[in-house]
C-alpha positions, 0 to 999 in steps of 0.5 A: 417500490420494486425490490430490485430498485431498493437493492440498486439504491443500497448498492449506490449508497454503499459506493458513495460511502466508500468514495467518502471514506476510502474503505475498500470493503464497502465496494465488496458490500455494494457488489453483494447488494448488486448481486441481490438486485440481480437476484430480484430481477431474475424473480427470486423471493426476498430470502433467496435475494438475501442469501445471494447477497450474503454469499457474494459479499462474504465470499468477496471479503474472504477472497480479499483477505486471502489476496492481501495475506499472500502479498508481500509486506510493504517496505517502510516508507524510509526504504521504499524506492517507490515512495522515495526516489533517493533510494538506489542513488549513488553518493561519493564518500571521501572519508568517515568521521570517528563517530561513524558518519560522513559528510556527502554532497548530494543534490547540491546540498551537504548530507550526513551519511551513515554506514549500513549496520555491519558495513566497514568504513570504505571510501568511494561510491556508496548506494543510498538504501534508506533516508531517515530525516536528513540522514542517508543510510548507505552501503558500498556500491558493488 
């Protein structure tokens, strides 16, 4: 069997393994194996093929590390508006209880609202900034 065929089979196996496990780094390894296959098609010997695969795979892993490092940290799921569509919605607070909570009507049900830390007990429209279980963390709307 030709060296290029072996490289392509290994690259395909890495892609299948990535699809089964969801490990993104296996895609980078499969790209390294594809680079090794291309080196075999050009006619390089096995040592050069291995070096090409190592450089491409290692470079891809290092590049992805720096890409992930530069990204902003993801918000926690309780306060991430992309995951929780309640974030940013408005509720009306008509009065605060002595324990710092309020009962608000939201989406046709009664919810317990809690002020954001350091916020004063204002009544009126409040914006939901976080949802923890069945409690809404709110802040006064501007």
